[in-house]
C-alpha positions in Angstrom: 18.9 -11.4 26.9 19.6 -14.5 25.4 18.0 -18.1 25.8 19.9 -20.4 28.0 20.5 -23.2 25.4 21.4 -20.6 22.8 24.0 -18.8 25.3 25.5 -22.3 26.0 26.3 -22.7 22.4 27.4 -19.4 21.4 29.7 -19.2 24.5 31.0 -22.7 23.2 30.5 -24.4 26.8 28.4 -27.0 24.9 29.1 -27.5 21.1 25.4 -28.0 19.7 22.4 -26.3 20.9 20.4 -29.5 21.0 22.6 -31.2 23.3 22.3 -27.9 25.4 18.8 -28.4 25.6 18.9 -32.0 26.6 21.3 -31.1 29.4 19.1 -28.2 30.6 16.3 -30.8 30.5 17.7 -33.4 32.5 19.1 -31.1 35.3 22.9 -31.0 34.4 22.7 -27.1 34.0 21.3 -24.9 36.4 20.7 -21.1 36.3 21.3 -18.9 39.6 21.2 -22.6 41.6 18.0 -23.6 40.0 16.9 -26.1 37.6 15.3 -24.2 34.6 14.0 -24.6 30.9 16.1 -24.1 27.9 14.1 -21.3 27.1 14.9 -19.4 30.2 16.4 -15.7 29.6 20.4 -15.3 30.6 21.0 -11.7 31.9 24.5 -10.2 32.6 25.3 -11.5 36.2 24.0 -14.6 36.3 25.6 -17.8 37.2 25.4 -21.0 35.2 26.3 -24.3 36.6 27.2 -27.0 33.9 27.9 -30.7 35.1 30.1 -32.5 32.6 30.9 -36.1 32.7 34.2 -35.4 34.7 33.9 -31.8 36.1 31.3 -29.1 37.5 32.2 -25.6 35.8 30.4 -22.6 37.4 30.7 -19.5 35.3 29.5 -15.9 35.6 27.8 -14.5 32.6 29.5 -11.3 31.4 27.5 -10.9 28.2 24.1 -11.8 27.2 24.1 -9.9 23.7 23.8 -12.6 21.0 25.3 -9.9 18.6 28.3 -9.8 20.6 28.5 -13.6 21.3 28.5 -14.3 17.8 31.6 -11.9 17.4 33.1 -14.1 19.6 33.0 -11.8 22.6 34.3 -12.9 26.3 30.7 -14.7 27.1 31.5 -15.7 30.6 34.1 -15.9 33.5 34.9 -18.9 35.5 34.0 -18.9 38.9 34.7 -22.4 39.9 35.7 -25.7 38.5 35.6 -28.9 40.4 36.6 -32.5 39.3 33.8 -35.2 39.7 35.3 -38.2 41.5 34.2 -41.7 39.7 32.0 -43.9 42.0 33.8 -46.9 43.1 32.4 -49.8 41.0 30.9 -53.1 42.8 34.1 -54.9 42.0 36.1 -52.5 44.1 33.8 -53.1 47.1 34.6 -56.4 48.8 32.6 -57.8 51.7 34.6 -59.1 54.5 
């Protein structure tokens, strides 16, 4: 098992561990559909949903072994990827 923030960094879903911690704290990362803490352990078979600025990525954990991740083993399988539509600005909304 490995911490969620460390898994995100080693799997290269997020560039830096501190950014992963911040994303988890604000709720941009969910583990098995639940908001969790950065210290939460990840296990094989878990689903992680990562909300980026322009997309939401859902992945299934294939390996949670830190040693294998450091050797660039396949960490996850993409389950779903969907685009986030930009919200219309107030200028686009005209009152009639």
